[in-house]
C-alpha positions, -999 to 999 in steps of 0.1 A, spaced: -171 -207 252 -199 -233 255 -176 -262 245 -152 -252 272 -181 -253 297 -190 -287 286 -154 -298 290 -153 -283 326 -185 -302 334 -171 -335 320 -139 -330 340 -158 -324 372 -173 -359 369 -139 -373 377 -135 -351 407 -170 -350 423 -183 -384 435 -218 -371 442 -221 -355 407 -208 -387 391 -233 -409 409 -262 -385 400 -250 -385 363 -248 -423 363 -284 -425 376 -295 -399 350 -278 -417 321 -288 -452 331 -256 -466 317 -219 -464 325 -203 -451 357 -210 -414 353 -174 -405 348 -173 -388 314 -142 -368 320 -121 -380 291 -120 -400 259 -107 -430 280 -135 -427 306 -164 -420 281 -176 -455 271 -196 -463 240 -229 -466 259 -224 -432 276 -215 -417 243 -247 -429 226 -269 -418 255 -252 -383 256 -257 -379 219 -293 -390 220 -325 -382 238 -308 -377 272 -287 -348 259 -312 -321 269 -317 -337 303 -279 -338 309 -276 -302 298 -303 -291 322 -286 -312 350 -253 -295 343 -269 -261 343 -283 -268 378 -248 -275 389 -234 -243 375 -223 -254 340 -246 -237 315 -245 -251 279 -270 -265 254 -278 -300 244 -262 -292 210 -230 -281 227 -229 -314 246 -235 -334 215 -208 -315 196 -182 -322 223 -192 -358 227 -190 -364 189 -156 -347 189 -144 -370 216 -157 -400 196 -141 -389 163 -108 -380 180 -108 -414 197 -114 -432 164 -86 -411 147 -111 -392 125 -99 -359 140 -63 -348 145 -53 -332 178 -54 -298 162 -88 -304 146 -102 -317 179 -88 -286 197 -104 -263 172 -137 -281 173 -140 -280 211 -125 -245 214 -93 -253 233 -58 -241 224 -41 -258 195 -5 -270 201 8 -238 184 -12 -217 209 0 -234 240 27 -217 259 46 -229 289 47 -196 307 23 -189 335 -5 -165 326 -29 -144 346 -57 -148 320 -81 -175 333 -93 -184 298 -57 -190 286 -50 -210 318 -81 -231 311 -71 -236 275 -37 -247 285 -51 -271 312 -76 -286 288 -49 -290 261 -27 -308 286 -55 -329 300 -73 -339 268 -46 -336 242 -15 -344 261 1 -311 251 29 -301 274 
Protein backbone atom coordinates (compact mmCIF):
# COMPACT_ATOMS: atom_id res chain seq x y z
CA UNK A 1 0.00 0.00 0.00
CA UNK A 2 2.88 2.39 0.69
CA UNK A 3 4.08 2.44 -2.95
CA UNK A 4 0.54 3.39 -4.01
CA UNK A 5 0.67 6.27 -1.51
CA UNK A 6 4.00 7.40 -2.97
CA UNK A 7 2.44 7.31 -6.45
CA UNK A 8 -0.58 9.35 -5.29
CA UNK A 9 1.78 11.93 -3.77
CA UNK A 10 3.83 12.07 -6.96
CA UNK A 11 0.68 12.50 -9.08
CA UNK A 12 -0.51 15.28 -6.79
CA UNK A 13 2.58 17.33 -7.72
CA UNK A 14 1.15 17.71 -11.23
CA UNK A 15 -2.19 18.92 -9.92
CA UNK A 16 -1.28 21.16 -6.97
CA UNK A 17 0.79 24.25 -7.85
CA UNK A 18 1.54 25.14 -4.21
CA UNK A 19 2.67 21.59 -3.39
CA UNK A 20 4.86 21.52 -6.49
CA UNK A 21 6.52 24.84 -5.60
CA UNK A 22 7.16 23.72 -2.02
CA UNK A 23 8.66 20.45 -3.26
CA UNK A 24 10.83 22.31 -5.77
CA UNK A 25 12.21 24.45 -2.94
CA UNK A 26 12.70 21.41 -0.74
CA UNK A 27 14.57 19.47 -3.43
CA UNK A 28 16.66 22.40 -4.63
CA UNK A 29 16.58 21.01 -8.19
CA UNK A 30 14.02 20.51 -10.92
CA UNK A 31 10.55 21.96 -11.11
CA UNK A 32 8.86 19.97 -8.32
CA UNK A 33 6.68 18.02 -10.75
CA UNK A 34 7.60 14.40 -10.12
CA UNK A 35 4.29 12.98 -11.31
CA UNK A 36 5.56 10.58 -13.97
CA UNK A 37 8.65 9.11 -15.58
CA UNK A 38 8.57 11.88 -18.15
CA UNK A 39 8.37 14.62 -15.51
CA UNK A 40 10.93 13.14 -13.10
CA UNK A 41 14.28 14.44 -14.33
CA UNK A 42 17.72 12.99 -13.52
CA UNK A 43 18.55 15.61 -10.89
CA UNK A 44 15.23 15.10 -9.09
CA UNK A 45 15.74 11.33 -9.23
CA UNK A 46 19.16 11.52 -7.59
CA UNK A 47 17.99 13.91 -4.87
CA UNK A 48 14.91 11.77 -4.12
CA UNK A 49 17.06 8.64 -3.84
CA UNK A 50 19.64 10.40 -1.66
CA UNK A 51 19.80 12.29 1.57
CA UNK A 52 16.61 14.31 0.86
CA UNK A 53 14.41 11.18 0.78
CA UNK A 54 13.58 11.31 4.52
CA UNK A 55 12.83 15.04 4.28
CA UNK A 56 10.53 14.50 1.28
CA UNK A 57 8.79 11.59 3.06
CA UNK A 58 8.19 13.80 6.11
CA UNK A 59 6.95 16.62 3.84
CA UNK A 60 4.54 14.22 2.11
CA UNK A 61 3.28 12.95 5.47
CA UNK A 62 2.50 16.54 6.49
CA UNK A 63 0.34 16.75 3.38
CA UNK A 64 -1.58 13.53 4.07
CA UNK A 65 0.59 11.01 2.19
CA UNK A 66 2.24 8.76 4.78
CA UNK A 67 5.13 6.64 3.51
CA UNK A 68 8.75 6.01 4.43
CA UNK A 69 11.91 7.23 2.75
CA UNK A 70 12.56 3.61 1.71
CA UNK A 71 9.16 3.48 0.00
CA UNK A 72 9.99 6.68 -1.87
CA UNK A 73 13.38 5.37 -2.97
CA UNK A 74 11.82 2.08 -4.12
CA UNK A 75 9.29 3.86 -6.33
CA UNK A 76 11.80 6.37 -7.72
CA UNK A 77 14.24 3.57 -8.54
CA UNK A 78 11.42 1.64 -10.21
CA UNK A 79 10.56 4.70 -12.33
CA UNK A 80 14.22 5.03 -13.30
CA UNK A 81 14.64 1.34 -14.18
CA UNK A 82 11.39 1.30 -16.13
CA UNK A 83 12.41 4.43 -18.02
CA UNK A 84 15.75 2.84 -18.97
CA UNK A 85 14.04 -0.37 -20.07
CA UNK A 86 15.46 -2.42 -17.20
CA UNK A 87 11.94 -3.30 -15.99
CA UNK A 88 9.04 -4.47 -18.13
CA UNK A 89 5.61 -2.93 -17.62
CA UNK A 90 4.52 -5.99 -15.63
CA UNK A 91 7.67 -5.96 -13.45
CA UNK A 92 7.21 -2.24 -12.83
CA UNK A 93 3.56 -2.73 -11.90
CA UNK A 94 4.45 -5.52 -9.49
CA UNK A 95 7.28 -3.54 -7.88
CA UNK A 96 5.19 -0.44 -7.24
CA UNK A 97 2.07 -2.39 -6.34
CA UNK A 98 -0.28 -1.41 -9.14
CA UNK A 99 -2.35 -3.76 -11.24
CA UNK A 100 -0.58 -5.74 -13.92
CA UNK A 101 -2.06 -5.67 -17.42
CA UNK A 102 -3.75 -9.01 -16.75
CA UNK A 103 -5.45 -7.59 -13.64
CA UNK A 104 -6.86 -4.47 -15.27
CA UNK A 105 -10.50 -4.65 -16.21
CA UNK A 106 -12.46 -2.11 -18.16
CA UNK A 107 -15.62 -2.37 -16.09
CA UNK A 108 -16.34 0.18 -13.39
CA UNK A 109 -15.82 -0.98 -9.85
CA UNK A 110 -16.96 0.25 -6.49
CA UNK A 111 -13.71 -0.84 -4.80
CA UNK A 112 -11.55 2.31 -4.38
CA UNK A 113 -8.30 0.29 -4.32
CA UNK A 114 -9.15 -1.38 -7.62
CA UNK A 115 -10.13 1.99 -9.08
CA UNK A 116 -6.78 3.43 -7.94
CA UNK A 117 -4.88 0.48 -9.42
CA UNK A 118 -6.68 0.89 -12.72
CA UNK A 119 -6.03 4.65 -12.71
CA UNK A 120 -2.34 4.22 -11.93
CA UNK A 121 -2.01 1.50 -14.54
CA UNK A 122 -3.53 3.78 -17.15
CA UNK A 123 -1.57 6.83 -16.01
CA UNK A 124 1.86 5.31 -15.56
CA UNK A 125 1.78 2.25 -17.78
CA UNK A 126 -0.55 3.32 -20.56
CA UNK A 127 -2.81 0.31 -19.94
CA UNK A 128 -6.32 0.82 -21.28
